[in-house]
SETOR-225556 format. One record per residue (C-alpha): x, y, z; residue number from 1; chain. Coordinates in Angstrom, 1 decimal. Layout:
REC      X      Y      Z  nr kette
REC      X      Y      Z NUM     A
...
***
This chain:
REC      X      Y      Z  nr kette
REC    6.1  -28.7   31.1   1     A
REC    4.7  -31.8   32.7   2     A
REC    5.0  -35.6   32.3   3     A
REC    1.3  -36.0   32.9   4     A
REC   -1.9  -34.0   33.2   5     A
REC   -5.2  -35.2   34.6   6     A
REC   -8.7  -33.7   33.9   7     A
REC  -11.0  -35.5   36.3   8     A
REC  -14.7  -34.7   36.2   9     A
REC  -14.1  -31.2   35.0  10     A
REC  -14.9  -31.1   31.3  11     A
REC  -18.7  -31.3   31.8  12     A
REC  -18.5  -28.0   33.7  13     A
REC  -16.7  -26.0   30.9  14     A
REC  -18.2  -24.1   28.0  15     A
REC  -15.3  -25.2   25.8  16     A
REC  -14.0  -28.6   26.9  17     A
REC  -11.9  -28.9   23.7  18     A
REC  -10.0  -25.7   24.8  19     A
REC   -9.2  -27.4   28.1  20     A
REC   -7.8  -30.4   26.3  21     A
REC   -5.7  -28.2   24.0  22     A
REC   -4.3  -26.3   27.0  23     A
REC   -3.5  -29.6   28.9  24     A
REC   -1.8  -30.9   25.7  25     A
REC    0.2  -27.7   25.4  26     A
REC    1.6  -28.1   28.9  27     A
REC    2.8  -31.7   28.3  28     A
REC    6.4  -32.4   27.5  29     A
REC    7.1  -34.7   24.5  30     A
REC    6.0  -38.2   25.5  31     A
REC    3.8  -36.8   28.3  32     A
REC    0.3  -38.3   28.8  33     A
REC   -3.1  -36.9   29.4  34     A
REC   -5.7  -38.7   31.4  35     A
REC   -9.3  -37.6   31.2  36     A
REC  -12.1  -39.0   33.4  37     A
REC  -15.6  -37.8   33.0  38     A
REC  -19.2  -38.8   32.5  39     A
REC  -20.6  -40.7   29.5  40     A
REC  -23.5  -39.1   27.7  41     A
REC  -26.6  -39.2   29.9  42     A
REC  -30.1  -37.5   30.1  43     A
REC  -30.0  -36.1   33.6  44     A
REC  -31.0  -32.6   32.7  45     A
REC  -31.5  -31.6   36.3  46     A
REC  -27.7  -31.6   36.7  47     A
REC  -27.5  -28.4   34.7  48     A
REC  -29.6  -26.6   37.4  49     A
REC  -28.5  -28.6   40.5  50     A
REC  -24.8  -28.8   39.8  51     A
REC  -23.9  -26.4   37.1  52     A
REC  -23.2  -28.9   34.4  53     A
REC  -22.8  -27.4   31.0  54     A
REC  -22.6  -30.8   29.2  55     A
REC  -24.6  -33.9   29.9  56     A
REC  -21.6  -36.1   29.5  57     A
REC  -19.7  -37.0   26.3  58     A
REC  -19.5  -39.7   23.6  59     A
REC  -16.1  -41.4   23.6  60     A
REC  -15.7  -40.5   19.9  61     A
REC  -16.0  -36.8   20.8  62     A
REC  -13.2  -37.0   23.4  63     A
REC  -10.9  -38.9   21.1  64     A
REC  -11.5  -36.4   18.4  65     A
REC  -10.7  -33.4   20.7  66     A
REC   -7.5  -35.2   21.8  67     A
REC   -6.5  -35.7   18.2  68     A
REC   -7.4  -32.1   17.3  69     A
REC   -5.1  -31.0   20.2  70     A
REC   -2.2  -32.9   18.6  71     A
REC   -2.2  -35.8   20.9  72     A
REC   -1.5  -39.3   19.6  73     A
REC   -3.1  -42.7   20.2  74     A
REC   -6.2  -41.4   22.0  75     A
REC   -8.0  -44.3   23.7  76     A
REC  -11.3  -43.9   25.5  77     A
REC  -13.0  -46.7   27.5  78     A
REC  -16.0  -47.0   29.6  79     A
REC  -15.2  -47.6   33.3  80     A
REC  -16.8  -50.5   35.0  81     A
REC  -20.2  -49.6   36.4  82     A
REC  -20.7  -49.6   40.2  83     A
REC  -24.2  -51.1   40.9  84     A
REC  -24.5  -48.8   43.9  85     A
REC  -23.7  -45.7   42.0  86     A
REC  -26.4  -43.1   41.6  87     A
REC  -24.5  -41.1   39.0  88     A
REC  -23.9  -41.5   35.3  89     A
REC  -21.4  -44.0   34.0  90     A
REC  -17.8  -42.7   33.6  91     A
REC  -15.1  -43.1   31.0  92     A
REC  -11.3  -42.9   31.1  93     A
REC   -9.4  -41.5   28.1  94     A
REC   -5.6  -41.5   27.7  95     A
REC   -3.6  -39.8   25.0  96     A
REC    0.1  -38.9   24.5  97     A
REC    2.0  -36.0   23.2  98     A
REC    4.2  -37.0   20.4  99     A
REC    7.8  -37.7   21.4 100     A
REC   10.5  -35.7   19.7 101     A
REC   12.7  -37.8   17.5 102     A
REC   16.3  -37.5   18.4 103     A
REC   18.4  -36.3   15.6 104     A
REC   21.5  -38.4   15.0 105     A
REC   24.6  -36.4   15.6 106     A
REC   26.8  -36.0   12.6 107     A
REC   29.8  -38.2   12.7 108     A
REC   33.0  -36.3   13.4 109     A
REC   36.4  -37.2   12.3 110     A
REC   39.4  -37.1   14.5 111     A
REC   41.6  -36.8   11.4 112     A
REC   43.6  -33.7   11.0 113     A
***
């Protein structure tokens, strides 16, 4: 298991991005974090032919829902600052955590005999 997993500019190439998020979540240890960076929804259809994109970006709500569906907690998705010189679509960063296991209190033992 891992402390962290990163999916950077990969989800838009996958037929089932939710499955990739579920698999990343599965590999995280309790308290581990997932970082996703990808494209926001856009209309550059030529990317499907030119670069093999399956998805034309994502709405932040879709990413946070997939994270929640994968059992991750506190999903947070934010648009990254736009670079005025960038020719590509705007990007987002999403972070979510795998729920920590609660430690069980050890039963009190008595030293009496």
